[in-house]
N, C-alpha and C positions, 0 to 999 in steps of 0.2 A: 506148670507144676513146679512147686518149690521143693527143694530137697531139705530134709531135716538136718539140722546141724546142732552139735552140742553147744550148750550155753556155758559161759564163764561165771554166771550168777546174775542177780538183778541189782540194779542201782537206780538212784533217783537223779534226774537231770538237774543240774545246779541252777539253770536259768528259767525253767518252766515248771519244775517239780514233778514231772511225769515219771513214774516208775517203769523202767524198761528192762528187758532181758538182754544181757550182753552176749553176743555170739562168740564162739571160740574163733578168733580171727587168725587168718594165715598171715605170713610175713608180707608187708607192703599193703595191708588193708586198714581201713579205718571205719568206725561205727559212729553214726550221728543220731541225735534224738529225732524220732519221726515227726514230732510236733513242731519244735522250734529250730531244728538243725544244728543244735549245739554239739560240739565234738565230745563224745563220751569216752572213746578209747581209740588209740591208733598203734600200729606196729610198724617197724621199719625192717628192711631186709638186713640180715646179719647184724642184729643190734649190738651184741657185745663187741664184735671185731671193729665195727665202724665207730662205736663210741670210744673205745680205747685209742683208736688211731687219731680221731679228731681231738679228743681230750688231751692226749699226750702232746700233740702238736700245738695245741692251744697254750699249755703251760710253758712249753719251750719258747713260744713267741712272746709270752708275758715276761719271762726272764730277760729276753733280748730287748724288750720294750723299755725296761727300767735300768738296763745295764750300760747303755751307750748314750751319747748326746742325741737329744730329741729334735731340737730346732735351734737355729741361731739367728740373731738379729743385729744388723750393723748399720750405723749412720756415721758418715764422715770419719771413717777409720776406727770408730769406737764399736766394739762388738760385745754382744751378750749371748752366752750359750747356756741352754738349760737342758735338764733331763725331765722325764715325765713326772718324777716325784717332786721336782722343784716347784711345780704349780701349787701343790698343796702346802708346801713349806712357806712360800711367799704369802699366801693368804693368811696363814697363821702369824707370820711376821707383822702383817698389817692389821692385827687384831680382828681377823675374820677366821678364827680357828674352826668355827662351826661349818663354814663353807669349805674350808680345807679338808675337814674330816668327811664331809659329804662327798667331795670329789674323790678322796682316797678310798672311801668305802664302796661307792658305786662303780668305780672304774677299775680298781685294783684288788682290794681285799675281798669283797663279796664275790666277784667273778672267780677269783682264785679258789675261794672256799667252795663255791658251787661246783666248779669243774672237778676239783679234788674229791668232793663228796660223791659226785656222780660216778667217777671212776671207781671209787671204793664200793659203792652200792652195786654197780654192774659186775665188779669182781666177785662180790659175795654171791650174787645171783648165779654167776657162772660156776663158782666153786661148790656151792651147796645145792643148786637147783631149787625147785619148789619144795618148801617145807611147811609144816604146820605152824600156825600162828603162835602156839605155845612154845615152840622151839626157837622162835626169832628173838634174838637178844634185845634187851632194852636199848642198847647202844645203837643198833641198826634202825630201830623204830624211831628213836629220837633224831638220829641223823637224817633219815628220810623226811621226817616232818619239817625239820629246819631247812633242808635243801629246797623243798617246795615253797616254803614261806619267803625265802630271799629271792626267788626267781624274778618277781616283778620289779625288783629294785636294781637289776643289772642294767647299767646305762652306758655300756661301752660304745654302742653304735651311736648314741646321742652325742657322746663326747667327740667321736670322730667327725661328725657333721659340724660340731662346734669348732674343731680345729680347722676344717676347710673354710668355714666362715671367717675365722680369724686371719687365715692366710690372705684371703681376698681383701679383707679390711685393712691390712697393714702393708700389703705388697707395694702400694703406691708411695708409701712413706719411706721405705728403706729396703735394703737387700735382705731377703729371708732365705736361709739355707735349711735344707731338710737333712737330718742326720739318719744314721742307720736305724735307730730305734723308731723313727717315724714309720718307716716301711714295715718294720716288724709289728708295730701297733696296728697297721692296716690289716695285715694278715691275722693278727690276734682278734680283731673285731669280727672279721668274717667267720673265724672258727668258733668264737663264743656264740654268735647268732646261730650257727649250724648246730652246735651242741645243745643249745636250749630247744631248738626245733625238734631234735631227735628224742627228747625225754618226754614221756607221757606218764602222768601220775597214776592212772588206773592200771596200766600195763606193768609199771614198775612195782606197785604193791602186790600184784598177782604173782610176781616172781618169788615173793617172800611168804605170802599168806593168802590162801584162797578166801573168797568172800564167804561169810557165815550166813547161811540161809535163815530167813525168818518165816515161820509157817503161816503167819497171819497176813503177810504182805505178798501181793502178786503183781505181775506186770499189768499195767492199766490203772493202778492206784495213783494217787498224787499226794501232795502235801495237805490237801483238804481231807484226806482219809483219816488223818490223825492217828495212824497206827505205826508210825516210824519216824525217826529223826535221821536225816542223811548227814553223813560225815563229809565235810568239805576237804578233808585231808586225804582220805583213801577211798572215798565214794562208797563206803559200807553203809547199809541201812541198819539202824539200831532200834531196839524196842523203846517205847516211851515209858519213862519212869518219873513219877512226881516226887517232889520234896527235896531233891538234892541235885547238884551239878553233875551231869553225866559225862562219862568219857567213852570213847569209841571202843566197842568190844573187840575190834580187830587191830587198830593201830595205837590205841591209848590216847588219841588226841581229844581235845576239848570239843564237846558238841555244842552247836548253836541251834536251839529249837526255832521253829518258824514263829517269830513275833514281829509282824510287819510294822506295828505302831512303834515299838521300841527301836527297830532298825532305822525307821524314818527319822526318829528323833536324833539318833546319833549322826545320821547322814546329814540332816539339816544343820546340826551344830557345827560339823566340820566344814560344810559348804559356806555357811555364814562367816565363819572364822577366816576362810580363804578370801571371801569378798572384802572383809575388813583389811586384810594385809594387801589387797590389790591397790588401795589408795596410796600408801607410802611407796609401794613398788613402782608406781608411775609418776609420783610427784617429786621424789627425791632422786638425786643423781645415782645412776648405776655404776659409774666410774668417773674418776678425775684424771684429766690428761695434763701433764706438766710439760711445757715446751719453752725452753730458754728462760726458765725461772717463773713463767706465768702459768697459773693453775686454772683450769676450766672444767666445770662439771658437765656431765652429759646424761640426760635422762633417756629412757627407752625411746620415746617418741623423738626426742632431739637427735639421738643417734641415727634413727631411721631417716629423718629429714636431711641430716648432714650427708649421709651416704647417697641419698637421692640427688642432692645438689652437686655432688662430686661425680655423678654419672654412674655410680655403682648400683644400677637398678636391680639386677638379680639379687644381690646380697641384701639390699634394702628391703626387698619383698620377702626374703627368707626371714629376716629379723622381725619384720612387721607381722608376718603370719604366725611365727613361732612364739613371739613375746607379747603380742597384743591380741591378735584374732583368736588364737587357740585358747588362751586362758579365759577370755571373755565368753567365747562360744561354749566352752566346757561348763563354765559356771551357769550360764543361762540354760543350756541343755539339761544339765543335772537338776537345776531348779524346776524346770518345766516337768521333768520326769517325776520328781519327788511330789510336786503338786498334783499331777495326774494320778499318781499312785495313792495319794491321800484321799482324793475325791472318790476314786474307785467306783465309777458309775458305768463304765463300758463293759460289755460282755461279748465283744466280737473278737475272735481270735486274730483276725487280720490286723486290728489295731494293736493288740498285744505284741504281735510279731514286729510291727512297725516301730513301736517304742523300744522293743528289745534291740533292734538294729541300731537305733540311735544311742542306746546305752552302751552297746559294744563299741561303737565309734568313739564315744566320749571317753570310755575307759582306755582305748588304744592310743589316742592322740595325746593324752594328758602328759605323759612323760617327756614328750618332745619339746615342751616349753622350757626344759632345762638347758636348751642350747645356749641361751643368752648368758646363763650363769657360767657355763663352761668357757664361753668366749671371754668373759671377764677374767676368769681364773688364768687362762692361758696368756692373755695380754699382760696381766699384772706380773706374771713370772718372766715373760719374754722382754717386755719393754721397760728396762731399768737402766737407763744410760745417764744416771745422775741428773743434773739440771738441764742437760741438753734435751732429753725426752724421757718421760716416765709416765706410767699409768698406775693408778691406785684404785682399789675397790671403793665403791660408794655405799652409803647406808641402804640404798634400795635393793642391793644384791641379796641380802639375807631375807628381806621381806618378800621378794619375788620367789626365792627358793621355797619359802613357807607357803606361798600360794600354790605352787606346783605340788608340793608334798601333801597339803591338806586336801586338794581336789582329788588326788590319787586315793587318799584314804577314804574320802567321801564315797567315791565310786566303789571301793572295795567293801565298805560297810553296807552299802545299799543291797537289798535282797531283791533281784529282778523277778522272783517268783510272785511278787505282789501284783504283777501285771495280770496274772491268771487268777486273781482273787475270786472273780465271779464266774470263772470258766471251769466246768467239770469235764474231765477228760473222758473220752470213750475208751473202749477196750482196745488200746493200741499196744503193740509189742514190736520188737525189732525183728524184721524179717531175716531169715537165715539163708537167703539166696546169695549167690556169688554175683559180682557186678556184671559179668558177661551175659547173665541170663536176662538182663534188661528189664526187670520188673519195676514198675513205676513206684512201688512203695518201699523198695529196699533202701536201706541206709548204709549199706556197706559199699565202700568205694576203694579203688586202688590208689595207693599213694603215688604221686608223680615221681618219676626218676630224678634223683639228684645229680 
C-alpha cells in the first residue's frame, strides 16, 4: 500500500518528454523519470549550510591557487617558476590568445562566478524562503539562468588531470617542483566538483517560485501531446502559443519548442564542423619543442608514439584515449545517433533507452578531450629555458580545442526526445512511496552519504 504524498508540481522529462508529477522530497532523496531514469530532482541534507561551507572553502582555495608559485622546472641550474595565471599569459604571448582565454575562463573565471552565484542564490533562498514568482527580482532570475548555463563549461577537474599528465611527461627531462598553489588547486578541484554535484536546477528554482500548474496538462502526457512546451532552464511546463517567440512564465527564459528536424540540422552542422577541424588537429603539430637551438614539431599521434618508445606506457595510453579515441568515438557515436533519429523507424522502448544511454555517455566524455590542450598550455608556461629547452604551442592546438567545443555544442543542441518519436507513453506518474517501502515502480531514492 503506497502512502499519499504531496506533489511539488508536474514537469516534463528532458530526455524522453514524459510528463511526471514531482513528489515533495525529503532531504537526501532524489526523483527520477519512471520511463528513462533521468534525474528530475534531488535534495541534499542541510543544503544551505553545506553549500555555504563548501562554496566558501572553494573560493579560499581558488585565491590560494593563484597567489603563490604553482610549479617550478629546472635543468642544469636554470630554473623556471610559474603561477597558475602564467599558463594563460604565455599562450597569449605566443599568439594563442583564444586558447589562453579558454583556459582562464574554464579553470578560473567561470568556476569563480559559478560558486559565487550559487552562494548568493542559496543565501537568497535562506533569507526569503519560498516566495511567489511575481516577487522574485529580475536579477535573481537572470543570475540563476546564467549560473545553470555555465555549469557544463567548468573544466577544473580536466585541468587537474592535464597537470598530472604534464608532470609524468616532463619528470624524466628535468627536476619539477610543486608549489603551495598546486596543493591548494587540488583541494579547489575537489571542492568545485562537490559544489556542482550539490546544486539541482529543479530544487533551486522551487526555492524562489513554485511551479505554475497548467489545467490542460496532466501526468502521463508527453511532447507528442502538443499541449505544452517544457522549459529547459527551470523545468516549468508552459502553454503553447503560436506566432511569436515564447518565454517561460516562471523564469523568463527563452523556450525551445519541440522541432526535431530543426534540432537535427543544427546538431549535424556542429558535428560536421567538428569533423572538419579534426583533420588539422591531427595533421599539424600540437606543440614545438626547442632543445639546444633545434626545433621539432610534435603531432598528437607523434607524441603518443614518442611516449610509448620512452616507456611511459600509462601516460601514452591516457593521451591516446583522451585525444584520439574519445573525439573520434564521440563524433561517430553522435553521427550514428543523429542518423538513427532522422530515420525514426523504431518503436521499441528498449532501443530508445539504449540510444539514450549512448547519448549520455557521449555527452559526458566529450569535455575530457580537453586534457591535451591543458597539457600544452602548462608545458608552454613551464618549459621556457631559452635555447636550452623550450616548448611553444603549435597550430593544431586551436583546431583541437574547436573539435572539443563543437562536439559539446552538438550534443547540447540535440534533443534526445526524438528517440521517443514513435512511442506513446502510458499513464505513468511518479510514485510517492518512500524508498524503504521497496516498491518496484518507485523512483524516489536516498542520496548516498557524502
